[in-house]
C-alpha positions as CSV (number, residue, x, y, z in Angstrom):
1,M,0.0,0.1,0.0
2,N,2.9,2.2,0.7
3,L,4.4,1.9,-2.7
4,F,0.7,2.6,-4.4
5,F,0.4,5.8,-2.2
6,C,4.0,6.8,-3.4
7,T,3.0,6.4,-7.0
8,S,-0.4,8.2,-6.5
9,C,1.5,10.9,-4.7
10,R,4.0,11.3,-7.7
11,S,1.0,11.2,-10.5
12,V,-0.8,14.0,-8.7
13,Y,2.1,15.9,-8.6
14,L,3.2,15.4,-12.1
15,V,-0.4,16.4,-13.3
16,L,-0.4,19.6,-11.0
17,I,3.1,20.4,-12.1
18,S,2.0,20.5,-16.0
19,I,-1.0,22.2,-15.8
20,F,0.9,25.1,-14.1
21,T,3.8,24.6,-16.5
22,L,1.4,24.3,-19.8
23,Q,-0.8,27.2,-18.9
24,S,-0.3,30.3,-21.3
25,T,-0.6,33.8,-19.9
26,A,-0.8,35.6,-23.2
27,I,-3.0,38.7,-23.9
28,D,-5.1,38.4,-27.1
29,T,-4.8,41.2,-29.5
30,A,-6.3,41.9,-33.1
31,A,-3.5,40.4,-34.5
32,Q,-4.0,36.9,-33.1
33,E,-7.1,36.6,-35.3
34,F,-4.8,35.3,-37.8
35,V,-1.4,34.2,-35.9
36,R,-1.3,32.1,-33.0
37,N,1.6,32.9,-30.6
38,D,4.1,30.3,-29.2
39,S,2.1,30.0,-25.9
40,D,-1.1,29.8,-27.7
41,R,0.3,26.5,-29.8
42,F,1.6,24.8,-26.8
43,K,-1.6,25.5,-24.7
44,D,-3.8,24.2,-27.4
45,W,-1.7,20.9,-27.8
46,A,-1.7,20.4,-24.0
47,W,-5.5,19.9,-24.2
48,Q,-6.3,19.0,-27.8
49,D,-3.9,15.9,-27.7
50,A,-5.4,14.5,-24.7
51,E,-9.0,14.6,-26.2
52,A,-7.9,13.3,-29.4
53,W,-5.9,10.4,-27.7
54,I,-9.0,9.5,-25.8
55,K,-11.4,9.9,-28.7
56,G,-9.0,7.9,-30.9
57,W,-9.8,4.7,-29.5
58,D,-11.1,3.1,-32.4
59,G,-11.3,-0.6,-33.4
60,E,-8.0,-0.6,-35.0
61,R,-6.3,0.6,-31.7
62,V,-8.4,-1.7,-29.6
63,A,-7.2,-4.5,-31.6
64,Y,-3.5,-3.6,-31.5
65,V,-3.7,-3.2,-27.6
66,A,-5.3,-6.6,-27.1
67,G,-2.7,-8.1,-29.5
68,A,0.0,-6.6,-27.6
69,S,-1.4,-7.7,-24.3
70,V,-1.4,-11.2,-25.5
71,V,2.2,-11.1,-26.5
72,F,3.1,-9.7,-23.1
73,L,1.3,-12.3,-21.2
74,G,3.2,-15.0,-23.3
75,L,6.7,-13.2,-22.6
76,T,5.7,-13.7,-18.6
77,F,6.9,-17.2,-18.7
78,G,10.3,-15.9,-19.2
79,D,10.4,-13.2,-16.7
80,Q,11.5,-15.3,-14.0
81,A,14.7,-16.5,-15.6
82,V,15.6,-13.2,-16.7
83,S,15.1,-11.7,-13.1
84,D,17.4,-14.3,-11.4
85,Q,20.1,-13.8,-14.0
86,A,19.8,-10.0,-13.5
87,L,21.2,-10.1,-10.1
88,D,24.6,-10.6,-11.4
89,W,24.6,-7.4,-13.7
90,G,25.1,-4.8,-11.2
91,S,29.0,-4.9,-10.7
92,G,32.0,-2.8,-12.4
93,S,31.7,0.2,-14.7
94,F,28.1,-1.2,-16.2
95,G,26.7,-1.2,-12.5
96,N,27.7,2.4,-12.2
97,F,26.0,3.1,-15.5
98,L,22.9,1.5,-14.2
99,D,22.9,3.7,-11.0
100,I,22.9,6.8,-13.2
101,T,20.0,5.7,-15.6
102,N,18.0,4.3,-12.5
103,E,18.1,8.1,-11.2
104,I,17.0,9.7,-14.4
105,G,13.8,7.7,-14.2
106,G,12.9,9.0,-10.8
107,L,10.6,11.7,-9.8
108,Y,13.4,14.2,-10.3
109,G,13.8,13.2,-13.9
110,F,10.8,15.6,-14.5
111,L,13.3,18.4,-14.1
112,I,14.8,17.2,-17.2
113,P,12.3,18.3,-20.0
114,T,11.0,21.0,-17.8
115,S,14.2,22.6,-18.0
116,V,14.8,21.8,-21.7
117,F,11.3,23.3,-22.6
118,A,12.3,26.4,-20.6
119,F,15.6,26.6,-22.2
120,S,14.0,26.4,-25.9
121,F,12.4,30.0,-25.6
122,A,16.1,31.2,-25.4
123,T,16.2,30.4,-28.8
124,D,14.3,31.1,-32.1
125,D,14.2,27.6,-33.4
126,T,10.5,26.5,-33.5
127,K,11.5,23.1,-34.3
128,F,13.5,22.7,-31.1
129,Q,10.8,24.3,-28.9
130,D,8.2,21.8,-30.6
131,A,10.5,18.7,-29.8
132,A,11.3,19.9,-26.1
133,F,7.4,20.6,-25.6
134,T,6.6,17.1,-26.8
135,S,9.2,15.6,-24.8
136,L,7.5,17.1,-21.8
137,Q,4.1,16.4,-22.9
138,A,4.9,12.8,-23.5
139,Y,6.4,12.6,-20.1
140,V,3.3,13.8,-18.3
141,Y,0.5,11.7,-20.6
142,S,2.8,8.4,-20.3
143,N,2.8,9.0,-16.4
144,V,-0.9,9.3,-16.2
145,L,-1.5,6.3,-18.3
146,V,1.2,3.9,-16.7
147,F,-0.2,4.9,-13.4
148,M,-3.8,4.0,-14.2
149,T,-2.6,0.8,-15.8
150,K,-0.5,0.0,-12.8
151,F,-3.6,0.5,-10.4
152,A,-6.0,-1.7,-12.9
153,I,-3.4,-4.4,-13.3
154,G,-1.9,-4.9,-9.8
155,R,1.2,-7.0,-10.5
156,S,3.3,-7.9,-7.5
157,R,7.1,-7.0,-7.7
158,P,9.9,-9.2,-8.2
159,D,11.3,-8.4,-4.6
160,T,8.0,-9.4,-3.0
161,G,8.8,-13.0,-4.0
162,Q,5.3,-13.4,-5.1
163,G,6.5,-14.4,-8.8
164,P,5.4,-13.2,-12.5
165,H,2.2,-14.3,-12.3
166,D,0.7,-12.7,-9.3
167,F,-1.9,-10.3,-10.4
168,N,-4.4,-8.7,-8.1
169,P,-6.3,-5.7,-9.7
170,F,-6.7,-2.4,-7.5
171,S,-4.7,-4.1,-4.8
172,G,-2.0,-1.5,-4.7
173,A,0.7,-3.7,-6.6
174,T,2.5,-1.4,-8.8
175,S,5.0,-3.6,-11.2
176,F,3.2,-3.4,-14.4
177,P,4.1,-1.3,-16.4
178,S,7.4,0.3,-15.2
179,G,7.0,3.9,-14.6
180,H,10.7,4.7,-14.5
181,T,11.3,3.2,-17.9
182,S,8.4,4.9,-19.2
183,S,9.5,8.2,-18.0
184,V,13.1,7.8,-19.7
185,F,11.5,6.8,-22.8
186,A,9.0,9.4,-23.0
187,I,11.7,12.2,-22.4
188,I,14.3,10.8,-25.0
189,M,11.9,9.4,-27.8
190,P,10.5,12.5,-29.2
191,W,14.2,14.1,-29.9
192,V,14.5,10.6,-31.9
193,F,11.6,11.5,-33.9
194,Y,12.4,15.0,-34.3
195,Y,16.2,14.8,-34.9
196,P,16.7,11.1,-36.3
197,G,20.3,10.3,-36.1
198,P,23.5,8.9,-34.4
199,V,23.1,11.4,-31.4
200,T,19.5,10.7,-30.6
201,Y,19.9,6.8,-31.3
202,A,22.6,6.7,-29.0
203,L,20.5,8.4,-26.2
204,V,18.2,5.3,-26.4
205,A,21.0,3.3,-24.8
206,V,20.2,5.6,-21.8
207,A,16.6,4.7,-21.7
208,S,17.5,1.1,-22.0
209,G,19.9,1.3,-19.3
210,T,16.9,2.7,-17.1
211,A,15.1,-0.6,-17.9
212,I,17.8,-2.9,-17.4
213,A,18.5,-1.2,-13.9
214,R,14.8,-1.7,-12.9
215,I,15.1,-5.2,-13.6
216,Q,18.4,-5.8,-11.9
217,R,17.3,-4.1,-8.8
218,Q,14.4,-6.6,-8.6
219,R,11.9,-3.7,-9.2
220,H,10.4,-4.8,-12.4
221,W,9.9,-7.9,-14.6
222,L,11.3,-7.7,-17.9
223,T,7.6,-7.4,-19.5
224,D,7.2,-4.6,-16.9
225,V,9.7,-2.5,-18.6
226,L,8.9,-3.5,-22.0
227,A,5.6,-2.1,-21.4
228,G,6.7,1.0,-20.1
229,A,9.0,1.5,-23.1
230,A,6.0,1.0,-25.5
231,I,3.8,2.9,-24.0
232,S,5.9,5.8,-24.0
233,T,7.1,5.3,-27.5
234,A,3.7,5.1,-28.9
235,M,2.7,8.3,-26.9
236,S,5.8,10.3,-28.2
237,H,5.3,9.2,-31.9
238,F,1.4,10.0,-31.5
239,L,2.2,13.6,-30.4
240,Y,4.9,13.8,-32.6
241,K,2.7,13.4,-36.0
242,R,0.1,15.8,-34.5
243,H,2.4,18.5,-34.0
244,R,4.4,18.0,-37.0
245,N,1.2,18.0,-39.1
246,T,0.4,21.3,-38.1
247,Q,-0.1,23.2,-41.5
248,D,2.0,26.5,-42.4
249,P,0.2,29.6,-43.0
250,T,-1.6,30.0,-46.7
251,L,-2.5,33.1,-48.5
252,G,-6.2,33.2,-49.3
253,I,-7.6,35.0,-52.1
254,N,-11.7,35.9,-52.1
255,P,-13.8,37.8,-54.7
256,I,-13.6,41.0,-52.6
257,G,-10.1,41.1,-52.0
258,T,-6.9,39.4,-50.8
259,G,-6.4,38.7,-47.3
260,L,-4.1,36.5,-45.3
261,S,-5.8,33.3,-43.9
262,M,-4.5,31.0,-41.3
263,R,-5.3,27.2,-41.4
264,F,-4.1,24.8,-38.7
265,S,-5.1,21.1,-38.7
266,I,-3.7,18.7,-36.4
267,G,-4.1,15.4,-37.9
268,L,-3.7,11.9,-36.1
């Protein structure tokens, strides 16, 4: 129950901080009838993306999640063997690497996307700003989704000794999926989508290190970290597609005269 309480506190904290961070204080002017400023753009994304995610549960997505659930259930039969082997992974320089990546996935990991997003306004690079906001947004959205899933699934952690098939929905057990893993993948994957290349691909090693650390510390099963990574990667790609599909301004012509018309459509 203490684990569940800590997880609940973290989720409430993340939601409150994200609402505070994402709110815009811009003052409407006549010019904003045609052009949205940066604050408006991020404010709109913060709420419209959540609505689109919730309403987007069509038959195809349900079928995808159902299929993935069956695959993960099958993989659980190898969880115990991996967990036992992971006890030997924490020594030497690799163990030091796991110590660092484990901390990145903790509560203070939230400072990373928040700080980068704040820094992005010191530049005029709108793509960089969008990537920074998407990273922060993916972090918040993924954590909310992971929290709800943890509560509903109620899987026992490896260090409880109950085994990988101990599921007690709504019991307070919080192993599935891994929140640490989900957090780091949510921070990193938007940058991979916006700036694909060797540097961003290398960052995936950091997220993978977090996943391995959670297994090595007997805090999560292999399928827990795979699910956490999958949730954040899917969320990051969903948000990336919506933000990059925002159309550029177009010049509209009508029989009365010529005027500037702004068209913004956010696609799924």
